[in-house]
N, C-alpha and C positions, 0 to 999 in steps of 0.2 A: 448586244453580244449574242451570237447564235448559241443556243444551248448545246452543251457537249454531250449529246445523246450517244454518239459513237463511243464504243468502249476503247479506251486508250490501249495501245499495244504495250507490251512489257519491255522494259529496258533493263539491262544488267547494270546495276548501280556501280559496281566496282569498275566496270569498263567505262562507264560514263565519267566517273571521277578521274580515271586515268586519261581519258580523252580530253577533258577540259584542261587539265594541267599540261598535256602534251601540246595542244593547240596554242595555249597561252605562251608556252616556251617557244613555239615556232614564231609567233608574232614578236616576242621579245627579241629573238635573234635577228629577225628582219628589220626591226626599227632601231636596233642598237647602234648601227653605224650611219644613221641618217645624218646628212649634212644639214646645216642651218638652211641652206637654199631649198633642200628637199622638204624639210619640216614645215616651211611656211607656204608650200605650194597649196593651191586650192584642191578641194575634192568636189564630187558631185552632190555632196550633202549640205546644201545651203551655204552658210558662211564658214563652215568648218574647214580648217586647214588640216594637213596631214598630222601635225602635232596634236590638234584637237581630237582627231579621230583615234590616234594612238592612245591618248589619255583616256578616251571613252572605253577602249578595250580593257584597260586596267580597271576602270570603274565597274565594268560589267562583271569582272571576276572578283574584285574586292567586295562587291555587294553580298556575296555569299558569306564571307567572314563577318562583314558588318552586321548582317541580319542574324547571324549566330550569336553575336554579342548582345543583341537586344532581347528583352523578355519574350518568351514564347507566346504567340497568340492563343486565345482560348479555343478557336476552331478554325478549320480550313475554309477559305472563301473561294478558292480558285482551283479547279482541276487542271491537269496538264493541257487538255485540249481547249480550255478556255483562254489560256495565256496569249496565243497569237492575236486574239481579237481585243485584248485589253491593253495592248501596248501603245496605241495611238494617243490615248488620253494623257499619257505622261510625257509625250514627246517634247513639249515646250520646256518643262522643268528639267528634263534630261539635257537638253541642248544648252541651257544657261549654266547648269552645274558643270558640264563638261568643259566649257571654255574657261571657267574660273579655275578648275583643277589644272588645266594645261598651263595657265599663267603661273600658278603656284608651284608647278613642278617642271621647270625647264629641263631637268635631267631625267629623261624618260626611263633610262635603264635603272636608275635608282628607284623610281616609282614602281617599275616592274619587279625589281628585286624584293621590295617590301611587300608587294601584293602577293608574289609567289610564296614568300615565307609565311605570311599570314594564312594563306589558303592551305598550305601544307600542314601547319600547326593546328588550325581550327577544324578543317573539314575531314581530315583523315579518320578521326575517331567518332565523328558525329553520326548519330543514327539516322537512317533513311527517313524515318517517320517524323523527325523533328520538324515542327512547323516554323516557318520563317515569315516575318512581317514584311513581305515584298511590297514594292510600290504599287504593283498591279493588284495585290490582294494576297492574303495569307495562303501559302502553299507548303507542301512537304519539301524537305531538303532534296529528296530523290527527284521529284518533279522539277524543282527549280534548277537543279544541275543540268537536266536535259535542255532547259531553255537557254542555259549558258552556251551550249554547243551552237545554237542558232546565232546568238550574239557574236560569238567568236568567228564562226565560219562566214557569216554575212559581212562582218567588218574586215576580216582577212581579205575577202574579195574586194571590198571597197578600197583597201590600202593598195592592193595589187593593181587595181584599175587606175588609181590616182598616180601611181609611180610605176609605169611600165618598166619591166626589168627587175623589179623588187622580188617578185616570184616567191612569196612566202608559201611554203607547202601546206597542204591540208592533211591533218591526221585522219586516217580512213574512218575510224570509229566516230569521230566528231562530225565528219561530212555525212556519214550514214544517218546519224541521229537527227541532224538538222534537216536533211532531206525528208526523212520519214515523218517528223513532226509536222512540217509544213504541208506535206501531202495529205496526212490525216486531217489537218485543219481544213483543207479544201473539201474533203468528204463530209465534214461537219457543216461547212457553209452551204454546200449544195448536196444534201442527202439524196440518194438514189442509186441506181445501178445500171443506167443506160449508157454511161460513158466510162471507158477504162483509161486511166492515166498511168502511163508507164514511165518510170524514171530509173532505168537500169544503171547499176546493178542493185539499187537499194530499196526501191519501193514500187508497188503497184496498188492503186486504189480504184474502187468503183464509186462513181458520184453522178450527179445530175438526175433529176426526176425524169421518168419516161419508161418505156418498155424495158423490162429486166432481161439482161442477156444471160443465158443459161449454158450454152454449148457452142463450140466452134469459134470462129473469129468474131470478136465483138463488132457490131455495126458502127460504133463510134469509138475511135481510138486516138489518144494524144500520146506522143512519145517525145521525150527530150532528155538531155543529160542533166546530171545533178546541179551543176553551177548555173545553167540556164534556168532550171526550175527555181532555184533559190532566188535568182534575180527577178524572175516573174512574180514569185510569191511575196517578195519583200518590196516590190514596186521599183526595183532598179531599172528594169527595162519593160517596155510595153509589148503586149501580145502581138500586135501587127508587125512590130519591128523584129521580133524573134522569128515570126513566120517568114518575113521578107529576107532575113539573113539565113534561112534554112536551119535555124537552131531548134525549131520545133516542127514536127510533122503532125498533122491533124486531118482525120478523115471521118466523114459522117456528119449528118445535120445537127447533131448535138455535141460536136467536138470543138465548138468555138467557146473558149473559156474567157474571152475578153471581159465579159460582164461580171466575172467572179474574181478577177484579179485587180490589185494584189490581195493576198490572203490576210496579211498583217499590215498594220499602219506603219 
């Protein structure tokens, strides 16, 4: 795991809590009317069906309430910028648990209703500094909630791609937080200031070792939109494919990020 030497940006905890709940409600509304034929369709996530994926979204949010129910860890083990690099190790356990959850909960809306109620009851009054025994390592509640925006936005996109026309909307604050966290993770993975990565309107980061840019137009620039960046950072699309589809512009000898992607497992 790359050390999180870069100082994490500050997130407004109240806005993040609101964003998590808003995006979860967006997903709930989107999957509420799924037909059985739609629910069993495949996704691009291995053997997961749309129902499996929708169940996983509920799990990602329920994990906040579940961790609040557990005894508080003695100390923090994971900083926010460590989290993207710690997810891959848990992928197999998550996959198995998700499919079991989907089988036990054929009524997705009932699952979402319980999850939303628990989140509202448990998280609203919990302090930001409360430590949670997350699977990836003990984190503060405030940091963990930022990671939930990544889970929600990435999987909202997965659902929309699996079912063209579903068009679940993205809460602006959730999309912004997800974009920024994954951009900052790239800067941790490839420290430096020779390349500027622009993801308007949410993030600009300096990364990649080499001559530092100080003024004027940077010699190495990468620019893309938030959803393309999120797909690249999460391994949903490859760098060359995004370039070929004109989803990314890259100029300069240090603007090739193919060797640094995906950022998270």
